[in-house]
C-alpha positions in Angstrom: 17.1 -7.6 -7.6 13.6 -6.7 -6.3 13.5 -3.4 -4.4 11.2 -1.8 -1.9 11.4 1.5 -0.1 10.3 1.3 3.5 9.6 4.0 6.0 8.8 2.6 9.5 6.9 4.6 12.0 5.9 4.0 15.6 2.3 2.9 16.0 0.3 6.0 15.1 -3.5 6.4 15.6 -5.7 8.5 13.5 -5.6 11.5 15.9 -1.9 11.7 15.4 -2.1 11.8 11.6 -2.2 15.3 10.3 -3.1 16.0 6.7 -2.5 19.2 4.7 -4.6 18.7 1.6 -4.8 20.9 -1.5 -7.7 20.5 -4.0 -5.6 20.1 -7.2 -4.8 17.4 -9.7 -1.6 15.9 -10.8 -2.0 13.5 -13.8 -0.1 10.9 -15.7 -2.5 10.4 -18.5 -2.7 10.9 -22.3 -6.4 11.7 -21.9 -7.1 15.3 -20.9 -8.7 16.0 -17.5 -12.1 17.7 -17.9 -13.0 18.3 -14.2 -13.0 21.4 -12.1 -9.8 21.0 -10.1 -6.7 23.0 -11.2 -3.9 20.9 -12.8 -0.4 21.0 -11.2 2.5 21.4 -13.6 4.8 18.4 -13.1 7.3 19.2 -15.8 6.1 16.6 -18.3 4.6 17.7 -21.6 2.2 15.9 -23.9 5.1 14.8 -26.1 6.6 13.0 -23.1 3.3 11.2 -22.3 2.7 10.2 -26.0 6.1 8.6 -26.1 5.0 5.8 -23.8 4.1 2.7 -25.8 2.3 0.4 -23.3 -1.5 0.8 -23.3 -3.2 1.7 -20.1 -6.5 -0.1 -19.5 -9.4 2.1 -18.5 -10.4 1.7 -14.8 -13.9 0.6 -13.9 -14.7 4.1 -12.7 -12.4 7.0 -13.1 -12.1 8.0 -9.5 -10.0 10.5 -7.6 -7.1 9.0 -5.8 -5.4 10.6 -2.8 -1.9 11.5 -4.0 1.0 12.0 -1.6 3.2 15.1 -2.0 5.2 14.5 1.2 5.3 12.2 4.2 7.2 13.1 7.4 7.3 11.6 10.9 8.1 13.7 13.9 7.7 13.1 17.6 5.2 10.2 17.2 3.1 12.1 14.7 2.8 11.6 10.9 2.4 14.7 8.7 1.0 14.2 5.2 0.8 16.7 2.4 -1.7 15.6 -0.3 -3.5 16.4 -3.5 -5.3 14.2 -6.0 -4.5 12.1 -9.0 -6.8 9.7 -10.9 -7.1 6.0 -11.2 -5.8 6.1 -14.8 -2.6 7.7 -13.5 -2.1 4.9 -11.1 -2.6 2.3 -13.8 -0.2 4.3 -16.1 2.4 4.5 -13.3 2.6 0.7 -13.1 2.9 0.3 -16.8 5.0 3.2 -17.9 7.8 3.3 -15.3 9.3 0.0 -16.5 9.7 1.6 -19.9 12.2 4.1 -18.5 15.8 3.8 -17.4 16.5 4.2 -13.7 18.5 7.4 -14.3 15.9 8.9 -16.6 14.8 12.4 -15.6 11.1 11.7 -16.5 11.2 8.6 -14.2 12.5 10.7 -11.3 9.9 13.4 -11.8 7.0 10.8 -11.9 8.2 8.9 -8.8 8.5 12.0 -6.8 5.2 13.6 -7.9 2.8 10.9 -8.9 2.2 8.9 -5.7 -1.3 7.6 -5.5 -1.6 6.1 -2.1 -3.0 2.7 -1.2 -3.3 0.8 2.1 -2.7 -2.6 3.6 -3.8 -3.9 7.0 -1.8 -6.5 8.9 -4.9 -8.1 10.6 -3.6 -10.1 13.6 -6.2 -12.6 14.9 -6.8 -13.3 18.6 -5.0 -16.6 18.3 -1.9 -14.8 16.9 -2.1 -15.4 13.2 -1.8 -12.9 10.3 -4.3 -13.1 7.5 -2.6 -13.5 4.1 -4.3 -13.5 0.7 -3.3 -14.9 -2.6 -4.3 -12.3 -5.1 -7.2 -13.3 -7.4 -7.4 -12.9 -11.2 -9.7 -9.8 -11.0 -6.9 -7.6 -9.5 -3.4 -6.5 -10.4 -0.5 -8.9 -9.9 -2.7 -11.9 -9.4 -1.3 -15.1 -7.9 1.1 -13.3 -5.5 0.8 -13.0 -1.7 0.2 -10.1 0.6 -1.7 -9.3 3.8 -5.4 -8.8 3.6 -7.3 -6.5 3.5 -5.8 -4.0 1.0 -7.0 -1.3 -1.3 -7.0 2.3 -2.5 -7.7 5.6 -0.8 -10.1 7.1 -3.3 -13.4 8.9 -3.9 -15.7 9.4 -6.8 -16.2 13.0 -5.9 -13.2 15.2 -5.0 -15.3 17.2 -2.5 -15.7 14.0 -0.4 -12.2 13.7 1.1 -11.1 10.0 1.2 -9.6 9.8 4.7 -6.8 7.1 4.8 -7.9 5.4 8.1 -11.6 5.3 6.9 -10.5 3.9 3.6 -8.7 0.9 5.1 -11.6 0.2 7.4 -13.8 0.1 4.3 -11.5 -2.4 2.7 -11.6 -4.5 5.8 -15.4 -4.7 5.6 -15.3 -5.3 1.8 -12.7 -8.1 1.9 -13.1 -9.7 5.3 -16.5 -8.7 6.6 -15.1 -7.2 9.8 -16.2 -4.0 11.4 -14.1 -1.7 13.6 -14.9 -1.8 17.3 -16.9 -4.9 16.9 -14.4 -7.3 15.2 -11.1 -5.5 15.7 -9.7 -2.8 17.9 -7.6 0.3 17.2 -6.1 0.7 13.8 -2.5 2.1 13.9 -0.3 3.3 11.1 3.1 1.5 11.4 4.8 2.4 8.1 4.8 3.2 4.5 6.2 1.0 1.7 6.8 1.5 -2.0 7.3 -1.5 -4.2 9.7 -0.8 -7.0 8.8 -4.0 -8.8 5.1 -4.2 -9.2 3.4 -1.1 -7.8 5.6 2.0 -7.6 3.0 3.9 -5.5 3.3 4.3 -1.7 1.2 2.1 0.5 0.2 2.9 4.1 0.8 -0.1 6.4 -1.7 -0.5 9.2 -2.1 -2.9 12.0 -5.2 -4.1 13.9 -5.8 -6.8 16.4 -8.9 -8.9 15.6 -11.3 -10.3 18.2 -11.8 -13.4 16.0 -9.7 -16.5 15.6 -8.1 -17.3 12.2 -10.8 -19.9 11.5 -13.6 -17.4 12.4 -11.9 -14.7 10.3 -11.7 -16.9 7.2 -15.3 -18.1 7.6 -16.6 -14.5 7.9 -14.5 -13.4 4.9 -15.7 -16.2 2.7 -19.4 -15.9 3.7 -20.0 -12.3 4.5 -17.6 -10.7 2.0 -17.6 -13.2 -0.9 -18.3 -10.3 -3.4 -14.8 -8.9 -3.1 -13.4 -11.6 -5.3 -9.9 -10.2 -4.8 -8.3 -13.2 -3.2 -8.0 -16.6 -4.8 -7.4 -18.1 -1.4 -6.8 -17.0 2.3 -4.2 -18.4 4.7 -2.8 -17.6 8.1 0.8 -17.4 9.3 1.8 -17.4 13.0 2.9 -14.0 14.2 5.8 -15.1 16.4 9.4 -14.0 15.5 10.6 -17.2 13.9 7.4 -18.1 12.0 7.1 -14.6 10.5 10.7 -14.4 9.5 10.6 -17.9 8.0 7.5 -17.1 6.0 9.2 -14.0 4.5 12.2 -16.1 3.5 10.3 -19.1 2.3 7.8 -17.2 0.3 10.0 -14.3 -0.9 9.4 -15.1 -4.6 5.6 -15.1 -4.1 5.4 -12.0 -2.0 4.3 -8.6 -3.5 6.8 -6.0 -2.5 4.2 -4.0 -0.6 3.1 -7.1 1.2 6.7 -8.0 2.2 7.2 -4.4 3.4 4.0 -4.7 5.5 5.3 -7.9 7.2 8.7 -6.3 7.9 7.1 -3.2 9.4 4.8 -5.3 11.6 7.7 -7.5 12.7 9.9 -4.5 13.5 7.2 -3.0 15.7 6.2 -6.2 17.4 9.8 -7.4 18.1 11.5 -4.0 18.5 12.6 -4.8 22.0 15.6 -6.7 20.6 16.2 -4.4 17.6 17.6 -7.5 15.8 14.6 -8.9 13.9 14.4 -6.3 11.1 18.2 -6.2 10.5 18.3 -10.1 10.4 15.3 -10.1 8.0 16.9 -7.5 5.7 20.2 -9.4 5.6 18.6 -12.8 4.9 16.2 -11.3 2.2 19.2 -9.9 0.3 20.2 -13.5 -0.3 16.7 -14.0 -1.7 17.1 -11.2 -4.2 15.4 -8.5 -2.2 16.9 -5.0 -1.6 15.1 -3.4 1.4 15.9 0.4 1.5 15.0 2.2 4.7 14.0 5.9 4.6 13.1 8.7 7.0 10.6 10.4 4.7 8.8 10.5 1.3 9.5 11.6 -1.4 12.9 10.1 -1.3 
């Protein structure tokens, strides 16, 4: 059974997203941190880290990644408490968690403390399609499907704070060649998903309505942003109730958990007037070997 944790929020704009950030590091890495930020004690010693057998590949650049300590939603606002981890910790998270039993104390500590955040945007075109990518060979979990654009919330210098809404707009330019205001309108946060199969780190789910058609969007992505090389191919799915549900069911084996969570959050927000779409999707996906767990806050 594949599992995702899903926190669904009302559409929240950047001004209703409040961040309490602490300049400190929390690390899941056999290599010592040599920077200037203080290290947070997360109850794991070097012996625990050295016990992991899977090798962690070095990232292209050892960047600082925004790490979530807590997420809470109240009265149409989202409140984030954050610090930093590094890219090596994110890579280690994906490779070391599968080594641990689900009731292992170390596993629980890691999944409640090491939460490097990413982001996915459900980009809805003016002719009512959602842009989907097949992941390319140059990125993790290649060959699977998820909405595009997507990427991390990171910085090379911890003094330059990586704002989540700015980060996803940067990914939109890098992967699709689209600019805020010119090519798409307001970006709203509509949920948070954590894939318990491939990723293990929380991912912010955003939504934006593009001013371009699907064909225009794909042409811009392929010609203005060809350097991203993150998607092997792009496709579009209709964003109406039945088409979206059918895509989730038909392509359940090919969907990355974070991608599936993004589509469910989008569908819930778009079709919430009936309050039936999400419950139907969750029930049907259970027959497709997906366990969708709804939550009110992170960490769980």
